[in-house]
N, CA, C and O of each residue as an XYZ file, in Angstrom:
788
protein
N       8.217     22.532    -10.061
C       7.931     21.200     -9.502
C       9.144     20.291     -9.693
O       9.722     20.234    -10.779
N       9.518     19.597     -8.651
C      10.622     18.625     -8.740
C       9.989     17.265     -9.027
O       9.339     16.691     -8.153
N      10.172     16.748    -10.236
C       9.534     15.499    -10.660
C      10.217     14.269    -10.074
O       9.556     13.298     -9.707
N      11.552     14.317     -9.987
C      12.283     13.201     -9.380
C      13.657     13.662     -8.920
O      14.151     14.714     -9.326
N      14.259     12.852     -8.066
C      15.629     13.085     -7.618
C      16.428     11.818     -7.873
O      15.970     10.712     -7.584
N      17.625     11.989     -8.416
C      18.500     10.832     -8.612
C      19.852     11.164     -8.012
O      20.515     12.118     -8.419
N      20.246     10.362     -7.044
C      21.521     10.613     -6.388
C      21.819      9.556     -5.345
O      21.119      8.550     -5.239
N      22.857      9.796     -4.586
C      23.268      8.850     -3.546
C      22.423      9.056     -2.298
O      22.059     10.183     -1.964
N      22.116      7.963     -1.613
C      21.394      8.058     -0.339
C      22.406      8.375      0.756
O      23.150      7.502      1.202
N      22.423      9.628      1.178
C      23.367     10.048      2.210
C      22.905      9.595      3.593
O      23.720      9.386      4.491
N      21.592      9.446      3.754
C      21.022      9.043      5.045
C      19.691      8.356      4.783
O      18.942      8.759      3.893
N      19.397      7.316      5.560
C      18.143      6.587      5.349
C      17.516      6.203      6.683
O      18.154      5.561      7.517
N      16.266      6.600      6.877
C      15.471      6.208      8.038
C      14.103      5.803      7.536
O      13.746      6.140      6.407
N      13.311      5.079      8.346
C      11.983      4.650      7.876
C      11.063      5.784      7.440
O      10.211      5.581      6.575
N      11.217      6.972      8.019
C      10.312      8.077      7.695
C      10.853      9.027      6.630
O      10.081      9.723      5.971
N      12.173      9.060      6.458
C      12.741      9.984      5.464
C      14.135      9.535      5.025
O      14.804      8.745      5.691
N      14.539     10.074      3.876
C      15.903      9.846      3.385
C      16.493     11.206      3.014
O      15.767     12.177      2.800
N      17.815     11.255      2.944
C      18.486     12.430      2.405
C      19.196     11.978      1.140
O      20.065     11.106      1.174
N      18.809     12.589      0.018
C      19.390     12.234     -1.276
C      20.410     13.300     -1.660
O      20.091     14.486     -1.738
N      21.642     12.855     -1.897
C      22.711     13.766     -2.292
C      22.700     13.893     -3.819
O      23.039     12.954     -4.538
N      22.305     15.071     -4.291
C      22.279     15.337     -5.731
C      23.287     16.447     -6.023
O      23.047     17.616     -5.721
N      24.399     16.069     -6.604
C      25.431     17.055     -6.941
C      25.938     17.839     -5.757
O      26.207     19.033     -5.882
N      26.077     17.205     -4.616
C      26.608     17.868     -3.429
C      25.570     18.603     -2.603
O      25.899     19.220     -1.590
N      24.296     18.538     -3.038
C      23.217     19.161     -2.268
C      22.321     18.059     -1.710
O      21.892     17.163     -2.438
N      22.044     18.140     -0.404
C      21.236     17.096      0.236
C      19.770     17.475      0.311
O      19.421     18.499      0.898
N      18.910     16.658     -0.280
C      17.461     16.883     -0.236
C      16.835     15.933      0.775
O      16.993     14.716      0.672
N      16.120     16.490      1.756
C      15.395     15.644      2.706
C      14.049     15.282      2.080
O      13.278     16.156      1.683
N      13.784     13.989      1.999
C      12.572     13.501      1.330
C      11.820     12.565      2.262
O      12.380     11.580      2.743
N      10.558     12.870      2.518
C       9.731     11.994      3.349
C       9.247     10.820      2.513
O       8.866     10.983      1.354
N       9.266      9.640      3.110
C       8.917      8.422      2.371
C       7.966      7.535      3.178
O       7.823      7.700      4.390
N       7.327      6.600      2.495
C       6.487      5.603      3.162
C       7.357      4.410      3.549
O       8.492      4.287      3.090
N       6.822      3.538      4.391
C       7.570      2.336      4.775
C       7.755      1.405      3.579
O       8.734      0.662      3.517
N       6.805      1.444      2.616
C       6.944      0.621      1.410
C       8.143      1.075      0.580
O       8.896      0.253      0.058
N       8.311      2.393      0.465
C       9.471      2.925     -0.264
C      10.750      2.616      0.498
O      11.763      2.254     -0.101
N      10.704      2.759      1.826
C      11.877      2.452      2.658
C      12.329      1.002      2.425
O      13.522      0.725      2.296
N      11.357      0.091      2.375
C      11.677     -1.333      2.166
C      12.255     -1.574      0.772
O      13.067     -2.479      0.579
N      11.831     -0.760     -0.199
C      12.293     -0.938     -1.579
C      13.695     -0.373     -1.807
O      14.372     -0.767     -2.757
N      14.134      0.544     -0.946
C      15.452      1.157     -1.122
C      16.554      0.189     -0.725
O      16.592     -0.314      0.397
N      17.427     -0.052     -1.652
C      18.551     -0.955     -1.372
C      19.806     -0.113     -1.243
O      19.810      1.078     -1.553
N      20.859     -0.746     -0.786
C      22.117     -0.006     -0.583
C      22.872      0.158     -1.892
O      23.980     -0.351     -2.060
N      22.247      0.881     -2.815
C      22.895      1.146     -4.089
C      23.568      2.515     -4.017
O      23.215      3.352     -3.186
N      24.544      2.729     -4.904
C      25.244      4.014     -4.918
C      24.323      5.147     -5.326
O      24.356      6.236     -4.753
N      23.500      4.870     -6.328
C      22.600      5.905     -6.832
C      21.177      5.383     -6.838
O      20.932      4.213     -7.135
N      20.245      6.255     -6.508
C      18.849      5.835     -6.477
C      17.955      6.948     -6.995
O      18.238      8.129     -6.793
N      16.872      6.564     -7.664
C      15.938      7.551     -8.209
C      14.613      7.467     -7.461
O      14.021      6.395     -7.345
N      14.158      8.607     -6.956
C      12.859      8.702     -6.295
C      11.979      9.666     -7.080
O      12.386     10.790     -7.370
N      10.764      9.222     -7.424
C       9.812     10.170     -8.010
C       9.258     10.987     -6.846
O       9.014     10.444     -5.768
N       9.060     12.265     -7.054
C       8.748     13.134     -5.916
C       7.525     14.018     -6.137
O       7.062     14.239     -7.256
N       7.035     14.505     -5.015
C       5.970     15.501     -5.008
C       6.384     16.584     -4.013
O       6.718     16.285     -2.867
N       6.360     17.842     -4.454
C       6.721     18.955     -3.590
C       5.450     19.601     -3.055
O       4.644     20.141     -3.812
N       5.284     19.536     -1.731
C       4.112     20.131     -1.095
C       4.516     21.487     -0.509
O       5.394     21.569      0.350
N       3.865     22.538     -0.984
C       4.202     23.889     -0.547
C       3.117     24.415      0.391
O       1.939     24.477      0.039
N       3.552     24.793      1.598
C       2.653     25.412      2.577
C       3.193     26.809      2.869
O       4.273     27.176      2.407
N       2.434     27.582      3.639
C       2.879     28.938      3.993
C       4.202     28.913      4.747
O       5.057     29.779      4.556
N       4.360     27.905      5.610
C       5.538     27.879      6.475
C       6.553     26.790      6.134
O       7.541     26.631      6.850
N       6.330     26.038      5.055
C       7.262     24.958      4.724
C       7.099     24.468      3.296
O       6.041     24.610      2.684
N       8.182     23.886      2.780
C       8.156     23.177      1.503
C       8.673     21.779      1.791
O       9.821     21.601      2.198
N       7.811     20.779      1.577
C       8.165     19.412      1.961
C       8.161     18.509      0.729
O       7.203     18.490     -0.044
N       9.253     17.761      0.562
C       9.359     16.807     -0.543
C       8.922     15.425     -0.073
O       9.358     14.951      0.976
N       8.065     14.788     -0.850
C       7.653     13.405     -0.596
C       8.191     12.560     -1.735
O       8.080     12.939     -2.901
N       8.782     11.404     -1.399
C       9.398     10.564     -2.430
C       8.835      9.160     -2.460
O       8.376      8.631     -1.448
N       8.880      8.562     -3.652
C       8.298      7.230     -3.866
C       9.209      6.415     -4.774
O       9.782      6.934     -5.732
N       9.331      5.138     -4.457
C      10.198      4.278     -5.268
C       9.557      3.946     -6.611
O      10.252      3.593     -7.564
N       8.221      4.059     -6.687
C       7.513      3.742     -7.930
C       6.483      4.829     -8.254
O       5.916      5.459     -7.361
N       6.263      5.025     -9.532
C       5.279      5.997     -9.977
C       3.872      5.642     -9.540
O       3.050      6.528     -9.305
N       3.584      4.334     -9.429
C       2.239      3.895     -9.032
C       1.923      4.311     -7.601
O       0.779      4.636     -7.285
N       2.949      4.300     -6.722
C       2.726      4.723     -5.337
C       2.483      6.238     -5.288
O       1.657      6.717     -4.510
N       3.207      6.979     -6.120
C       2.996      8.434     -6.173
C       1.584      8.739     -6.679
O       0.915      9.626     -6.150
N       1.128      8.002     -7.706
C      -0.219      8.227     -8.243
C      -1.271      8.032     -7.173
O      -2.207      8.823     -7.053
N      -1.111      6.963     -6.390
C      -2.063      6.676     -5.324
C      -2.010      7.764     -4.244
O      -3.042      8.170     -3.709
N      -0.805      8.224     -3.936
C      -0.610      9.317     -2.981
C      -1.345     10.569     -3.462
O      -2.042     11.220     -2.684
N      -1.188     10.904     -4.747
C      -1.827     12.092     -5.319
C      -3.349     11.965     -5.297
O      -4.059     12.944     -5.067
N      -3.840     10.751     -5.537
C      -5.288     10.524     -5.485
C      -5.803     10.706     -4.055
O      -6.875     11.272     -3.842
N      -5.037     10.227     -3.089
C      -5.440     10.335     -1.683
C      -5.467     11.792     -1.216
O      -6.409     12.206     -0.541
N      -4.438     12.576     -1.573
C      -4.411     13.960     -1.086
C      -5.429     14.843     -1.813
O      -5.689     15.971     -1.394
N      -5.995     14.332     -2.888
C      -7.055     15.054     -3.585
C      -8.395     14.956     -2.873
O      -9.364     15.606     -3.264
N      -8.444     14.137     -1.822
C      -9.675     13.940     -1.063
C      -9.704     14.907      0.119
O      -8.717     15.049      0.841
N     -10.829     15.561      0.304
C     -10.988     16.503      1.407
C     -10.741     15.801      2.745
O     -11.326     14.753      3.018
N      -9.887     16.373      3.559
C      -9.601     15.801      4.868
C      -8.399     14.866      4.894
O      -8.011     14.382      5.958
N      -7.803     14.607      3.719
C      -6.613     13.743      3.655
C      -5.431     14.583      3.172
O      -5.333     14.920      1.992
N      -4.541     14.913      4.102
C      -3.348     15.686      3.763
C      -2.192     14.772      3.412
O      -2.324     13.552      3.503
N      -1.055     15.338      3.008
C       0.105     14.522      2.633
C       0.594     13.581      3.733
O       0.947     12.435      3.456
N       0.617     14.057      4.979
C       1.091     13.188      6.066
C       0.142     12.019      6.305
O       0.583     10.900      6.570
N      -1.162     12.278      6.211
C      -2.150     11.200      6.369
C      -2.021     10.204      5.229
O      -2.071      8.994      5.449
N      -1.854     10.713      4.000
C      -1.699      9.832      2.833
C      -0.461      8.953      2.987
O      -0.489      7.771      2.643
N       0.625      9.530      3.503
C       1.861      8.770      3.710
C       1.659      7.698      4.781
O       2.182      6.590      4.664
N       0.897      8.035      5.823
C       0.587      7.055      6.876
C      -0.207      5.892      6.296
O       0.052      4.734      6.624
N      -1.173      6.199      5.435
C      -1.981      5.154      4.799
C      -1.084      4.237      3.970
O      -1.189      3.013      4.056
N      -0.195      4.839      3.160
C       0.693      4.044      2.299
C       1.745      3.285      3.098
O       2.286      2.290      2.616
N       2.039      3.741      4.312
C       2.988      3.025      5.179
C       2.307      1.871      5.909
O       2.962      0.919      6.335
N       0.989      1.967      6.048
C       0.251      0.971      6.829
C      -0.107     -0.273      6.041
O      -0.302     -1.343      6.619
N      -0.193     -0.140      4.715
C      -0.527     -1.318      3.901
C       0.056     -1.198      2.505
O       0.354     -0.107      2.019
N       0.209     -2.345      1.882
C       0.685     -2.425      0.513
C      -0.310     -1.709     -0.409
O      -1.517     -1.745     -0.167
N       0.194     -1.064     -1.460
C      -0.667     -0.308     -2.383
C      -1.764     -1.188     -2.984
O      -2.905     -0.749     -3.123
N      -1.420     -2.430     -3.341
C      -2.425     -3.342     -3.908
C      -3.509     -3.680     -2.894
O      -4.689     -3.742     -3.239
N      -3.109     -3.899     -1.639
C      -4.088     -4.210     -0.583
C      -5.020     -3.022     -0.359
O      -6.223     -3.195     -0.167
N      -4.456     -1.817     -0.385
C      -5.257     -0.608     -0.215
C      -6.256     -0.460     -1.362
O      -7.433     -0.173     -1.143
N      -5.769     -0.661     -2.588
C      -6.657     -0.555     -3.755
C      -7.800     -1.556     -3.666
O      -8.955     -1.223     -3.931
N      -7.465     -2.792     -3.288
C      -8.500     -3.832     -3.182
C      -9.518     -3.480     -2.111
O     -10.720     -3.668     -2.300
N      -9.034     -2.969     -0.982
C      -9.937     -2.589      0.115
C     -10.900     -1.499     -0.340
O     -12.086     -1.528     -0.010
N     -10.381     -0.540     -1.098
C     -11.225      0.558     -1.582
C     -12.233      0.061     -2.606
O     -13.419      0.377     -2.519
N     -11.763     -0.721     -3.581
C     -12.650     -1.220     -4.651
C     -13.733     -2.140     -4.100
O     -14.869     -2.126     -4.575
N     -13.373     -2.948     -3.085
C     -14.359     -3.863     -2.501
C     -15.158     -3.214     -1.370
O     -15.917     -3.886     -0.671
N     -14.980     -1.898     -1.197
C     -15.691     -1.113     -0.193
C     -15.499     -1.662      1.225
O     -16.429     -1.696      2.030
N     -14.275     -2.084      1.498
C     -13.927     -2.622      2.816
C     -13.495     -1.465      3.731
O     -12.306     -1.241      3.957
N     -14.485     -0.747      4.244
C     -14.213      0.426      5.083
C     -13.441      0.054      6.346
O     -12.640      0.846      6.844
N     -13.678     -1.137      6.859
C     -13.021     -1.590      8.095
C     -11.497     -1.621      7.918
O     -10.753     -1.196      8.801
N     -11.046     -2.128      6.766
C      -9.607     -2.196      6.496
C      -9.021     -0.801      6.336
O      -7.961     -0.506      6.887
N      -9.705      0.061      5.584
C      -9.224      1.433      5.389
C      -9.179      2.163      6.733
O      -8.250      2.920      7.012
N     -10.197      1.922      7.556
C     -10.306      2.580      8.859
C      -9.280      2.056      9.870
O      -9.042      2.686     10.900
N      -8.676      0.903      9.572
C      -7.687      0.336     10.490
C      -6.396      1.160     10.529
O      -5.566      0.978     11.419
N      -6.235      2.057      9.568
C      -5.058      2.933      9.540
C      -5.199      3.985     10.641
O      -6.256      4.595     10.801
N      -4.129      4.183     11.388
C      -4.135      5.159     12.485
C      -4.510      6.541     11.964
O      -3.930      7.028     10.994
N      -5.486      7.166     12.619
C      -5.895      8.512     12.245
C      -7.007      8.581     11.208
O      -7.466      9.669     10.861
N      -7.444      7.420     10.709
C      -8.536      7.403      9.722
C      -9.830      6.982     10.419
O      -9.958      5.853     10.892
N     -10.776      7.903     10.471
C     -12.070      7.618     11.077
C     -13.046      7.049     10.059
O     -12.725      6.915      8.878
N     -14.235      6.719     10.531
C     -15.256      6.109      9.665
C     -15.637      7.021      8.502
O     -15.771      6.556      7.370
N     -15.814      8.321      8.771
C     -16.219      9.256      7.718
C     -15.152      9.399      6.642
O     -15.455      9.411      5.449
N     -13.898      9.508      7.077
C     -12.798      9.652      6.108
C     -12.654      8.378      5.282
O     -12.435      8.443      4.072
N     -12.777      7.224      5.927
C     -12.685      5.942      5.207
C     -13.764      5.855      4.134
O     -13.496      5.437      3.007
N     -14.990      6.252      4.489
C     -16.097      6.220      3.528
C     -15.853      7.200      2.377
O     -16.167      6.905      1.224
N     -15.291      8.369      2.703
C     -15.016      9.376      1.681
C     -13.950      8.872      0.700
O     -14.067      9.070     -0.509
N     -12.912      8.218      1.235
C     -11.851      7.654      0.394
C     -12.447      6.619     -0.564
O     -12.156      6.623     -1.760
N     -13.278      5.742     -0.024
C     -13.906      4.697     -0.851
C     -14.805      5.321     -1.911
O     -14.733      4.956     -3.085
N     -15.643      6.251     -1.504
C     -16.592      6.892     -2.418
C     -15.882      7.592     -3.582
O     -16.302      7.484     -4.734
N     -14.797      8.312     -3.261
C     -14.127      9.103     -4.290
C     -13.148      8.313     -5.164
O     -12.897      8.693     -6.307
N     -12.595      7.216     -4.631
C     -11.564      6.501     -5.389
C     -11.997      5.156     -5.959
O     -11.308      4.597     -6.812
N     -13.122      4.635     -5.501
C     -13.536      3.287     -5.913
C     -13.551      3.100     -7.430
O     -12.918      2.179     -7.946
N     -14.261      3.961     -8.142
C     -14.396      3.816     -9.594
C     -13.068      4.040    -10.322
O     -12.748      3.326    -11.273
N     -12.300      5.032     -9.871
C     -10.999      5.309    -10.503
C     -10.069      4.107    -10.389
O      -9.434      3.709    -11.365
N      -9.992      3.530     -9.185
C      -9.084      2.413     -8.952
C      -9.556      1.137     -9.633
O      -8.737      0.326    -10.066
N     -10.869      0.951     -9.732
C     -11.417     -0.233    -10.410
C     -11.012     -0.219    -11.879
O     -10.720     -1.265    -12.459
N     -10.994      0.975    -12.480
C     -10.593      1.101    -13.894
C      -9.104      0.821    -14.067
O      -8.690      0.209    -15.051
N      -8.301      1.275    -13.100
C      -6.846      1.092    -13.182
C      -6.436     -0.365    -13.023
O      -5.479     -0.816    -13.651
N      -7.163     -1.105    -12.178
C      -6.789     -2.495    -11.902
C      -5.651     -2.559    -10.905
O      -5.288     -1.557    -10.288
N      -5.089     -3.760    -10.752
C      -4.027     -3.983     -9.775
C      -2.756     -4.432    -10.481
O      -2.784     -4.795    -11.657
N      -1.651     -4.407     -9.762
C      -0.397     -4.892    -10.330
C      -0.548     -6.351    -10.724
O      -1.231     -7.124    -10.053
N       0.096     -6.714    -11.816
C      -0.055     -8.075    -12.328
C       0.849     -9.051    -11.577
O       1.815     -9.580    -12.128
N       0.517     -9.274    -10.325
C       1.258    -10.245     -9.521
C       0.277    -11.350     -9.164
O      -0.687    -11.573     -9.896
N       0.499    -12.034     -8.074
C      -0.443    -13.057     -7.614
C      -1.812    -12.430     -7.408
O      -2.837    -13.066     -7.652
N      -1.826    -11.173     -6.955
C      -3.069    -10.488     -6.633
C      -4.019    -10.391     -7.817
O      -5.238    -10.427     -7.648
N      -3.459    -10.268     -9.015
C      -4.312    -10.134    -10.194
C      -5.125    -11.411    -10.401
O      -6.278    -11.364    -10.831
N      -4.510    -12.548    -10.090
C      -5.213    -13.821    -10.232
C      -6.297    -13.980     -9.166
O      -7.308    -14.646     -9.392
N      -6.083    -13.373     -8.025
C      -7.058    -13.497     -6.942
C      -8.341    -12.728     -7.234
O      -9.443    -13.248     -7.055
N      -8.190    -11.487     -7.683
C      -9.368    -10.671     -7.962
C      -9.982    -10.135     -6.683
O      -9.687    -10.599     -5.581
N     -10.833     -9.159     -6.857
C     -11.464     -8.477     -5.728
C     -12.384     -9.401     -4.947
O     -12.495     -9.279     -3.727
N     -13.058    -10.345     -5.653
C     -14.036    -11.229     -5.003
C     -13.416    -12.050     -3.877
O     -14.093    -12.379     -2.903
N     -12.128    -12.383     -4.006
C     -11.467    -13.229     -3.013
C     -10.855    -12.441     -1.857
O     -10.369    -13.032     -0.893
N     -10.877    -11.121     -1.947
C     -10.166    -10.310     -0.949
C     -10.636    -10.574      0.477
O      -9.820    -10.846      1.358
N     -11.938    -10.495      0.711
C     -12.479    -10.687      2.068
C     -12.209    -12.107      2.562
O     -11.883    -12.312      3.731
N     -12.345    -13.078      1.672
C     -12.095    -14.486      2.028
C     -10.639    -14.653      2.455
O     -10.346    -15.302      3.459
N      -9.736    -14.064      1.685
C      -8.308    -14.166      2.007
C      -8.009    -13.571      3.383
O      -7.315    -14.180      4.197
N      -8.544    -12.371      3.632
C      -8.278    -11.692      4.907
C      -8.805    -12.487      6.102
O      -8.120    -12.634      7.114
N     -10.031    -12.996      5.969
C     -10.637    -13.770      7.064
C      -9.892    -15.075      7.305
O      -9.656    -15.464      8.449
N      -9.525    -15.746      6.222
C      -8.799    -17.017      6.349
C      -7.422    -16.787      6.968
O      -6.966    -17.574      7.797
N      -6.772    -15.709      6.560
C      -5.446    -15.386      7.093
C      -5.511    -15.122      8.599
O      -4.655    -15.579      9.357
N      -6.528    -14.385      9.018
C      -6.721    -14.108     10.447
C      -6.924    -15.400     11.223
O      -6.334    -15.601     12.284
N      -7.767    -16.274     10.680
C      -8.061    -17.551     11.348
C      -6.817    -18.428     11.457
O      -6.547    -18.998     12.515
N      -6.064    -18.537     10.371
C      -4.877    -19.414     10.374
C      -3.777    -18.888     11.279
O      -3.103    -19.668     11.952
N      -3.585    -17.566     11.303
C      -2.559    -17.015     12.199
C      -2.974    -17.165     13.660
O      -2.129    -17.334     14.540
N      -4.285    -17.101     13.912
C      -4.800    -17.328     15.266
C      -4.520    -18.769     15.704
O      -4.296    -19.044     16.883
N      -4.538    -19.674     14.735
C      -4.258    -21.082     15.019
C      -2.757    -21.362     15.171
O      -2.351    -22.500     15.401
N      -1.947    -20.316     15.040
C      -0.513    -20.477     15.279
C       0.334    -20.684     14.038
O       1.531    -20.951     14.147
N      -0.265    -20.566     12.855
C       0.490    -20.728     11.616
C       1.148    -19.391     11.269
O       0.518    -18.339     11.373
N       2.397    -19.439     10.863
C       3.127    -18.217     10.514
C       2.407    -17.485      9.384
O       1.907    -18.104      8.444
N       2.362    -16.158      9.491
C       1.608    -15.352      8.521
C       2.076    -15.596      7.087
O       1.255    -15.780      6.189
N       3.395    -15.600      6.869
C       3.933    -15.782      5.510
C       3.537    -17.139      4.930
O       3.182    -17.245      3.756
N       3.603    -18.188      5.778
C       3.225    -19.536      5.355
C       1.745    -19.599      5.020
O       1.350    -20.157      3.996
N       0.930    -19.017      5.898
C      -0.519    -19.015      5.697
C      -0.895    -18.255      4.433
O      -1.751    -18.701      3.669
N      -0.264    -17.119      4.213
C      -0.564    -16.278      3.052
C      -0.221    -17.001      1.752
O      -0.983    -16.949      0.787
N       0.918    -17.667      1.731
C       1.349    -18.402      0.533
C       0.362    -19.522      0.215
O      -0.012    -19.728     -0.940
N      -0.052    -20.239      1.252
C      -0.998    -21.340      1.098
C      -2.354    -20.842      0.593
O      -2.948    -21.445     -0.300
N      -2.837    -19.741      1.168
C      -4.134    -19.172      0.767
C      -4.089    -18.693     -0.685
O      -5.021    -18.936     -1.451
N      -3.000    -18.012     -1.061
C      -2.856    -17.522     -2.440
C      -2.900    -18.670     -3.440
O      -3.531    -18.561     -4.491
N      -2.220    -19.784     -3.108
C      -2.195    -20.956     -3.982
C      -3.594    -21.532     -4.144
O      -4.005    -21.895     -5.246
N      -4.323    -21.612     -3.027
C      -5.695    -22.162     -3.052
C      -6.620    -21.263     -3.870
O      -7.378    -21.750     -4.709
N      -6.560    -19.962     -3.631
C      -7.463    -19.028     -4.305
C      -7.194    -18.908     -5.798
O      -8.104    -18.616     -6.574
N      -5.942    -19.134     -6.204
C      -5.624    -19.080     -7.637
C      -6.376    -20.169     -8.404
O      -6.767    -19.978     -9.555
N      -6.572    -21.318     -7.744
C      -7.225    -22.467     -8.388
C      -8.721    -22.528     -8.095
O      -9.450    -23.280     -8.742
N      -9.179    -21.744     -7.127
C     -10.557    -21.862     -6.635
C     -11.576    -21.102     -7.480
O     -11.241    -20.183     -8.227
N     -12.822    -21.517     -7.333
C     -13.941    -20.802     -7.957
C     -14.162    -19.498     -7.194
O     -13.737    -19.370     -6.046
N     -14.821    -18.536     -7.826
C     -15.014    -17.224     -7.192
C     -15.920    -17.274     -5.971
O     -15.916    -16.350     -5.158
N     -16.710    -18.364     -5.832
C     -17.638    -18.438     -4.702
C     -17.127    -19.308     -3.553
O     -17.910    -19.723     -2.699
N     -15.819    -19.587     -3.525
C     -15.257    -20.393     -2.433
C     -15.446    -19.650     -1.110
O     -15.315    -18.428     -1.046
N     -15.758    -20.410     -0.053
C     -16.007    -19.795      1.255
C     -14.722    -19.743      2.091
O     -13.744    -20.433      1.803
N     -14.755    -18.916      3.118
C     -13.613    -18.802      4.030
C     -13.324    -20.141      4.693
O     -12.168    -20.543      4.824
N     -14.406    -20.841      5.120
C     -14.259    -22.139      5.788
C     -13.553    -23.153      4.892
O     -12.697    -23.907      5.354
N     -13.915    -23.170      3.606
C     -13.290    -24.104      2.657
C     -11.801    -23.803      2.490
O     -10.973    -24.712      2.426
N     -11.479    -22.518      2.421
C     -10.072    -22.113      2.272
C      -9.273    -22.541      3.501
O      -8.167    -23.066      3.369
N      -9.827    -22.320      4.695
C      -9.139    -22.701      5.940
C      -8.887    -24.205      5.978
O      -7.783    -24.647      6.297
N      -9.923    -24.995      5.647
C      -9.786    -26.463      5.653
C      -8.714    -26.931      4.672
O      -7.887    -27.781      5.001
N      -8.737    -26.364      3.457
C      -7.746    -26.742      2.446
C      -6.329    -26.340      2.862
O      -5.371    -27.071      2.611
N      -6.206    -25.194      3.488
C      -4.888    -24.718      3.954
C      -4.345    -25.622      5.058
O      -3.151    -25.920      5.097
N      -5.232    -26.055      5.954
C      -4.814    -26.950      7.048
C      -4.419    -28.328      6.518
O      -3.489    -28.955      7.025
N      -5.138    -28.793      5.491
C      -4.810    -30.091      4.880
C      -3.469    -30.047      4.167
O      -2.733    -31.032      4.135
N      -3.167    -28.894      3.598
C      -1.935    -28.743      2.812
C      -0.677    -28.747      3.670
O       0.428    -28.902      3.150
N      -0.835    -28.577      4.979
C       0.337    -28.523      5.862
C       0.963    -29.876      6.046
O       1.958    -30.003      6.760
């Protein structure tokens, strides 16, 4: 098993990178989140997973161990292969995915291309308790908590529909939810966000 690769990025594309390790180039498939995290440094370390099939050996790489853990949890589910897991991790931030699963938001999980209703339900059923125990990264999201997830998503949709830039709306909603009670409604968040402009 190849646990990680550390070397120069000889080539970088949104779907894969080539890591030069001692003059040997390893092609590594990556998520868009990992692609965004890769900077133009001389040397970079990717934690990896080697998937062995009858006709191929494919390396998957991640900028963080937490993304690899989530990937491994996803491929442990019947019907979710490595490529599907990578698509899921490319479609949303790991914290957003965890929150969607813990809050049983099948609609969000199902919004990923190639994920049907049954697979979304299976992902939620098998990972909900595991992810709830792990918690989320200690960023703004930790202050929000799972209870605010649906409110945040609905308010964000409403504000962007009203023509407010997504980044601006998201920042405003996060600020409001950090100070708000757990039972704040979507309507209240929207009104407060509009007043804050």
